[in-house]
C-alpha positions as CSV (number, residue, x, y, z in Angstrom):
1,X,-95.4,-76.1,125.6
2,X,-93.9,-72.7,126.5
3,X,-96.0,-69.5,127.5
4,X,-96.1,-68.1,124.1
5,X,-97.3,-71.0,122.1
6,X,-99.6,-72.0,125.0
7,X,-101.4,-68.9,125.0
8,X,-101.4,-68.3,121.4
9,X,-103.2,-71.7,121.1
10,X,-105.7,-70.7,123.7
11,X,-106.6,-67.9,121.6
12,X,-106.9,-69.6,118.4
13,X,-109.5,-72.0,120.2
14,X,-111.2,-69.0,121.4
15,X,-111.3,-67.5,118.0
16,X,-113.6,-70.3,116.9
17,X,-116.2,-69.6,119.6
18,X,-116.4,-66.0,118.8
19,X,-117.6,-66.4,115.6
20,X,-120.8,-67.4,117.4
21,X,-121.1,-64.1,119.3
22,X,-123.7,-61.6,118.9
23,X,-123.0,-57.8,118.7
24,X,-125.0,-57.6,122.0
25,X,-122.6,-60.0,123.7
26,X,-119.6,-58.5,122.6
27,X,-120.8,-55.1,123.8
28,X,-121.8,-56.2,127.2
29,X,-118.2,-57.5,127.4
30,X,-116.9,-54.4,126.6
31,X,-119.2,-52.5,129.1
32,X,-118.1,-54.7,132.0
33,X,-114.4,-54.3,130.9
34,X,-115.0,-50.6,131.3
35,X,-116.8,-50.8,134.4
36,X,-114.0,-52.9,136.1
37,X,-111.3,-50.6,135.1
38,X,-113.0,-47.6,136.7
39,X,-113.7,-49.7,139.9
40,X,-110.2,-51.3,140.1
41,X,-108.4,-48.1,139.3
42,X,-106.8,-47.8,142.5
43,X,-105.1,-51.1,142.2
44,X,-104.0,-50.4,138.5
45,X,-102.4,-47.3,139.6
46,X,-100.7,-49.1,142.3
47,X,-99.2,-51.6,139.7
48,X,-98.2,-48.7,137.7
49,X,-96.2,-47.0,140.5
50,X,-94.1,-50.1,140.7
51,X,-93.2,-49.5,136.9
52,X,-92.8,-45.9,137.2
53,X,-90.5,-46.2,140.2
54,X,-88.5,-48.8,138.1
55,X,-88.4,-46.5,135.1
56,X,-87.0,-43.6,137.2
57,X,-84.2,-45.8,138.8
58,X,-83.2,-46.7,135.3
59,X,-83.0,-43.3,134.0
60,X,-86.1,-43.2,131.7
61,X,-86.5,-40.0,130.1
62,X,-89.5,-37.6,131.4
63,X,-91.6,-38.2,128.0
64,X,-91.2,-42.0,128.3
65,X,-92.4,-41.7,132.0
66,X,-95.4,-39.7,130.8
67,X,-96.2,-42.5,128.0
68,X,-96.2,-45.0,130.8
69,X,-97.9,-43.3,133.4
70,X,-101.6,-43.9,134.7
71,X,-103.8,-41.6,136.9
72,X,-107.5,-41.4,137.6
73,X,-108.1,-39.3,134.6
74,X,-106.3,-41.5,132.2
75,X,-107.9,-44.4,133.4
76,X,-111.2,-42.9,133.1
77,X,-110.4,-41.9,129.4
78,X,-109.2,-45.4,128.5
79,X,-112.6,-47.0,130.1
80,X,-114.4,-44.1,128.2
81,X,-112.6,-45.1,124.7
82,X,-114.2,-48.8,125.4
83,X,-117.7,-47.2,125.8
84,X,-117.2,-45.4,122.5
85,X,-116.4,-48.7,120.8
86,X,-119.6,-50.1,122.0
87,X,-121.4,-47.3,120.4
88,X,-119.6,-48.0,116.8
89,X,-121.4,-50.1,114.4
90,X,-120.3,-53.8,114.5
91,X,-118.3,-54.0,111.1
92,X,-118.5,-58.0,111.1
93,X,-121.2,-59.8,109.1
94,X,-121.7,-56.7,107.0
95,X,-122.6,-57.4,103.2
96,X,-119.8,-55.4,101.3
97,X,-120.9,-56.5,97.9
98,X,-123.8,-58.8,96.1
99,X,-124.4,-59.9,92.8
100,X,-126.4,-62.8,91.0
101,X,-124.6,-64.5,88.3
102,X,-126.5,-65.5,85.1
103,X,-126.5,-69.3,86.1
104,X,-128.5,-68.0,89.2
105,X,-125.6,-68.3,91.9
106,X,-125.9,-65.5,94.6
107,X,-122.4,-64.2,95.6
108,X,-121.9,-62.0,98.5
109,X,-118.6,-60.8,100.2
110,X,-119.2,-60.2,103.8
111,X,-116.8,-58.8,106.5
112,X,-115.4,-61.2,109.2
113,X,-112.9,-61.4,111.9
114,X,-109.3,-62.0,110.8
115,X,-109.0,-64.5,113.8
116,X,-106.1,-64.0,116.1
117,X,-104.2,-61.0,116.2
118,X,-100.8,-60.5,117.9
119,X,-99.7,-57.2,119.3
120,X,-96.3,-56.2,120.0
121,X,-95.9,-52.6,121.8
122,X,-93.9,-50.6,124.3
123,X,-94.6,-48.6,127.4
124,X,-98.1,-47.4,127.0
125,X,-100.5,-49.5,129.0
126,X,-103.3,-47.9,127.7
127,X,-102.4,-49.9,124.6
128,X,-103.4,-53.0,126.3
129,X,-107.2,-51.7,126.7
130,X,-107.3,-50.1,123.2
131,X,-106.2,-53.3,121.6
132,X,-108.4,-56.0,123.6
133,X,-111.5,-53.8,123.1
134,X,-111.1,-53.5,119.3
135,X,-110.1,-56.8,118.9
136,X,-112.8,-58.3,121.0
137,X,-115.6,-56.0,119.2
138,X,-114.4,-57.3,116.0
139,X,-114.8,-61.1,117.0
140,X,-110.9,-61.4,117.1
141,X,-108.9,-63.2,119.8
142,X,-105.7,-61.0,120.7
143,X,-102.4,-62.0,122.2
144,X,-100.3,-59.2,123.6
145,X,-96.9,-58.7,124.2
146,X,-96.1,-55.3,125.9
147,X,-92.9,-53.9,127.0
148,X,-91.1,-55.0,130.1
149,X,-91.4,-51.2,131.4
150,X,-95.0,-51.7,131.8
151,X,-95.3,-55.1,132.9
152,X,-97.0,-54.6,136.1
153,X,-99.2,-52.3,134.9
154,X,-100.2,-54.7,132.1
155,X,-100.5,-57.9,134.4
156,X,-103.0,-55.9,136.9
157,X,-105.1,-54.5,133.9
158,X,-105.4,-57.6,132.2
159,X,-106.3,-59.4,135.3
160,X,-108.9,-56.9,135.9
161,X,-110.5,-57.6,132.2
162,X,-110.2,-61.1,132.8
163,X,-112.2,-60.9,136.0
164,X,-115.0,-58.8,133.9
165,X,-114.9,-61.2,130.9
166,X,-115.7,-64.2,133.2
167,X,-119.1,-62.7,133.6
168,X,-119.8,-62.8,129.9
169,X,-120.2,-64.9,127.0
170,X,-116.9,-64.1,126.0
171,X,-114.6,-67.2,125.7
172,X,-112.0,-67.0,128.4
173,X,-109.0,-67.4,126.1
174,X,-109.8,-64.6,123.9
175,X,-107.4,-62.3,125.9
176,X,-104.0,-63.3,126.3
177,X,-101.0,-61.6,127.9
178,X,-97.4,-62.6,127.5
179,X,-95.7,-61.8,130.7
180,X,-92.2,-63.2,129.8
181,X,-89.9,-59.9,129.3
182,X,-87.1,-62.0,127.3
183,X,-86.8,-60.7,123.9
184,X,-87.0,-64.5,122.9
185,X,-90.8,-64.3,123.5
186,X,-91.2,-61.6,120.9
187,X,-89.2,-63.8,118.4
188,X,-91.1,-66.6,119.0
189,X,-94.5,-64.8,118.4
190,X,-93.3,-63.5,115.1
191,X,-93.0,-67.2,113.8
192,X,-96.2,-68.6,115.2
193,X,-97.8,-69.2,111.6
194,X,-101.2,-71.4,111.8
195,X,-101.9,-69.8,115.4
196,X,-101.3,-66.0,114.9
197,X,-103.0,-64.5,111.7
198,X,-101.3,-61.1,111.8
199,X,-98.9,-59.3,114.0
200,X,-99.2,-55.7,114.4
201,X,-96.2,-54.0,116.0
202,X,-96.7,-50.4,118.0
203,X,-93.4,-48.6,119.3
204,X,-90.2,-47.1,117.8
205,X,-88.1,-48.0,115.1
206,X,-86.0,-50.7,116.3
207,X,-89.2,-52.6,117.4
208,X,-91.1,-51.9,114.3
209,X,-87.9,-53.0,112.0
210,X,-87.6,-56.0,114.2
211,X,-91.0,-57.3,113.7
212,X,-91.1,-56.2,109.9
213,X,-87.8,-58.0,109.2
214,X,-88.1,-61.2,111.1
215,X,-92.0,-62.1,111.2
216,X,-92.9,-65.0,109.2
217,X,-96.6,-64.2,110.1
218,X,-98.3,-61.3,108.1
219,X,-97.5,-57.8,109.5
220,X,-99.4,-54.6,109.5
221,X,-96.6,-52.2,110.1
222,X,-97.5,-49.2,112.2
223,X,-95.9,-46.0,112.3
224,X,-92.7,-44.4,113.6
225,X,-93.7,-40.9,113.4
226,X,-91.0,-38.2,112.1
227,X,-94.1,-35.7,111.5
228,X,-93.8,-32.4,109.7
229,X,-95.3,-29.1,109.9
230,X,-94.6,-26.7,106.8
231,X,-95.4,-22.9,107.4
232,X,-95.9,-21.4,104.0
233,X,-94.8,-17.8,103.3
234,X,-98.6,-17.1,102.9
235,X,-99.5,-18.5,106.2
236,X,-101.5,-16.6,108.9
237,X,-99.3,-16.2,112.0
238,X,-102.6,-16.4,114.1
239,X,-103.1,-20.1,112.8
240,X,-99.6,-21.0,112.5
241,X,-98.3,-20.2,116.1
242,X,-101.0,-22.3,118.0
243,X,-100.7,-25.3,115.4
244,X,-97.0,-25.5,115.8
245,X,-97.2,-25.2,119.7
246,X,-100.1,-27.9,119.8
247,X,-98.1,-30.2,117.4
248,X,-95.0,-30.1,119.6
249,X,-95.8,-29.4,123.2
250,X,-99.3,-30.8,123.9
251,X,-98.1,-34.4,124.1
252,X,-94.7,-34.7,122.8
253,X,-94.3,-38.3,123.6
254,X,-96.9,-39.9,121.0
255,X,-96.0,-40.8,117.3
256,X,-98.5,-37.9,115.9
257,X,-96.5,-35.2,117.6
258,X,-94.3,-32.8,115.4
259,X,-90.5,-33.9,115.3
260,X,-89.6,-31.3,112.3
261,X,-90.7,-27.7,111.6
262,X,-90.2,-26.4,108.0
263,X,-90.4,-22.9,107.7
264,X,-90.5,-20.7,104.4
265,X,-87.6,-18.2,104.5
266,X,-89.8,-15.2,104.0
267,X,-92.2,-16.1,106.9
268,X,-88.9,-17.1,109.0
269,X,-87.5,-13.7,108.4
270,X,-90.8,-12.2,109.9
271,X,-91.7,-14.5,112.3
272,X,-89.2,-17.3,113.3
273,X,-87.6,-15.5,116.2
274,X,-90.8,-14.9,117.9
275,X,-92.1,-18.3,117.5
276,X,-88.9,-20.0,118.6
277,X,-88.9,-18.0,121.8
278,X,-92.3,-19.0,122.6
279,X,-91.4,-22.5,122.2
280,X,-88.2,-22.3,124.2
281,X,-90.4,-20.7,127.0
282,X,-92.2,-23.9,126.8
283,X,-89.2,-26.0,127.4
284,X,-88.6,-27.2,123.8
285,X,-85.0,-27.6,122.6
286,X,-84.5,-26.4,119.3
287,X,-81.9,-27.7,116.7
288,X,-81.8,-25.9,113.3
289,X,-80.1,-25.7,110.2
290,X,-77.9,-22.8,109.2
291,X,-80.3,-20.4,108.0
292,X,-82.6,-21.0,111.0
293,X,-79.7,-20.4,113.6
294,X,-79.0,-17.1,111.7
295,X,-82.4,-16.0,112.6
296,X,-82.1,-17.5,115.9
297,X,-78.5,-17.5,117.2
298,X,-79.3,-19.5,120.6
299,X,-80.7,-22.6,118.5
300,X,-78.7,-25.4,118.7
301,X,-77.2,-27.1,115.5
302,X,-79.1,-29.8,113.8
303,X,-77.2,-32.8,112.5
304,X,-78.4,-35.3,109.5
305,X,-79.5,-37.6,112.1
306,X,-81.8,-35.0,113.6
307,X,-83.8,-34.9,110.7
308,X,-84.5,-38.7,110.8
309,X,-85.2,-38.8,114.6
310,X,-88.4,-39.5,116.1
311,X,-87.7,-37.6,119.3
312,X,-90.8,-38.3,121.4
313,X,-89.5,-35.4,123.5
314,X,-89.6,-31.6,123.9
315,X,-86.9,-31.4,121.2
316,X,-87.7,-30.1,117.6
317,X,-85.7,-29.6,114.5
318,X,-86.1,-26.6,112.5
319,X,-85.4,-26.2,108.8
320,X,-85.7,-22.9,106.8
321,X,-86.6,-23.5,103.3
322,X,-87.0,-21.4,100.0
323,X,-89.9,-22.9,98.6
324,X,-92.7,-25.5,98.8
325,X,-90.8,-27.5,96.5
326,X,-87.7,-27.8,98.9
327,X,-90.4,-28.6,101.9
328,X,-91.8,-31.5,99.7
329,X,-88.4,-32.7,98.9
330,X,-87.6,-32.6,102.9
331,X,-90.8,-34.6,103.8
332,X,-90.0,-37.1,100.8
333,X,-86.2,-37.9,102.0
334,X,-86.9,-37.9,105.9
335,X,-90.8,-38.4,106.3
336,X,-92.1,-41.8,107.7
337,X,-95.5,-41.6,105.7
338,X,-97.1,-40.9,109.1
339,X,-98.7,-37.2,109.4
340,X,-97.8,-34.0,107.6
341,X,-99.1,-30.4,107.7
342,X,-99.0,-27.4,105.5
343,X,-100.1,-24.1,107.1
344,X,-101.0,-21.7,104.2
345,X,-103.8,-19.3,102.9
346,X,-102.9,-20.3,99.5
347,X,-105.3,-22.9,98.3
348,X,-103.4,-23.7,95.2
349,X,-100.3,-24.9,97.3
350,X,-102.4,-26.5,100.1
351,X,-104.0,-28.7,97.4
352,X,-100.6,-29.5,95.8
353,X,-99.1,-30.5,99.5
354,X,-102.1,-32.6,100.0
355,X,-102.0,-34.4,96.6
356,X,-98.2,-34.7,96.7
357,X,-97.4,-35.8,100.0
358,X,-97.4,-39.6,100.4
359,X,-98.6,-40.1,104.2
360,X,-101.3,-41.7,105.7
361,X,-102.6,-38.4,107.0
362,X,-102.1,-35.0,105.4
363,X,-103.4,-31.6,107.0
364,X,-104.3,-28.2,106.0
365,X,-104.1,-25.7,108.7
366,X,-104.7,-28.4,111.7
367,X,-102.2,-30.1,114.1
368,X,-101.0,-33.4,113.2
369,X,-101.9,-34.4,116.8
370,X,-105.3,-35.1,115.3
371,X,-104.1,-38.6,113.9
372,X,-105.8,-40.6,116.4
373,X,-108.7,-43.0,116.2
374,X,-110.5,-41.1,119.0
375,X,-110.4,-37.9,117.4
376,X,-111.4,-39.5,113.7
377,X,-114.3,-40.8,115.6
378,X,-113.4,-44.6,115.5
379,X,-113.1,-44.9,119.4
380,X,-109.8,-46.2,120.3
381,X,-107.6,-47.4,117.6
382,X,-105.1,-50.3,117.3
383,X,-102.5,-48.0,115.8
384,X,-101.3,-45.8,112.9
385,X,-100.6,-47.9,109.7
386,X,-98.1,-46.1,107.7
387,X,-98.2,-49.0,105.0
388,X,-100.6,-49.2,101.9
389,X,-101.7,-52.7,101.8
390,X,-105.0,-53.7,103.8
391,X,-105.1,-50.5,106.2
392,X,-103.7,-47.2,106.1
393,X,-103.8,-44.5,108.8
394,X,-105.8,-44.8,112.2
395,X,-106.8,-48.5,112.3
396,X,-110.2,-48.6,114.0
397,X,-112.7,-51.4,113.6
398,X,-113.0,-52.0,110.0
399,X,-109.4,-52.5,109.9
400,X,-109.6,-55.5,112.0
401,X,-111.8,-57.5,109.5
402,X,-111.1,-59.5,106.6
403,X,-113.8,-60.7,103.9
404,X,-115.3,-64.1,103.1
405,X,-117.3,-64.9,99.8
406,X,-120.6,-66.7,100.9
407,X,-122.6,-68.2,97.7
408,X,-126.0,-69.5,97.5
409,X,-126.8,-72.0,94.8
410,X,-129.6,-74.2,93.9
411,X,-127.9,-77.1,92.5
412,X,-125.5,-75.5,90.0
413,X,-122.6,-77.2,88.6
414,X,-119.8,-76.0,86.4
415,X,-119.7,-77.1,82.7
């Protein structure tokens, strides 16, 4: 039996035992994991340095290196995410509905773990810990397959977590890392029906589409983020400017950062040149439509492909529009149903935007950077779901549960 099937089988076996764990036992495991990460942070950073060195040698962009990099502060933050999960209610075992039928049957609908969750992701080693914490808290075993760019980091992180879990009631097979960097290991995971209950991909367009198109195991599709901010002609510049800068610059390498700025032509005529200048000072490359370039001549020219691109970098597409309708049409055509924002003081237009835009998260006068499980109060997140079945938006603990009907009788039979 190869690595992938063997580890999935171990996870399946562990998932059965996890049904017997109490919330207190699961929380103890998470706290030990958090403490171990902090205690062993030097060895994790050392392993991460190997990945970073290899990335630089391979010409990896600065934005992608930022996604990969770990330091004391980031590891503390990752550990804090686990501690926050401990403080959240355990969604498993909750009675969601209860009814008594005329024949006396008592029917309860309760939340239960999904079982074994496979997660395929790219170069963010924090996902390794976030995914493990969320899955274990909800009583799910997890099989992780990270990208080769973070292989040394992930190996060390999982080794640290295994050492911590060995001191708890958590079954040892509950957390598995696929170490093979061959793409065939992903392809094998996608078809492990009967061992994996669901696959969750986290990464760029090509990874997500490969999983969606080739998996026979059910998939929860998480999001490529071509996120837009629309500045209406009734926007307050004192709000619009910091929202735009934050959405693009604060951490451009993540999926909830803004990739396209839509600006009403009246606002653009008065304010776009100044806003563009501030973005350029912050290192942002701008690529604009013809109208935008008339107002900001130094701006590069946007191509059709730019409107569809998730840069994950300090690059921003800019389009000047004549109306809210044109902005909505652009978002419908190019958006990825992740996060979209309108900046305006006009309540009627804001309401229309919030109702009409089909996305997991829609914002009025706030940065799209808030689409995040931590910011929504869920602790860490498993990803941002951009589909509509089962879960949508930041996927915290409840999204990692299914349901079971439990029926109590007293000898009833059906006539």
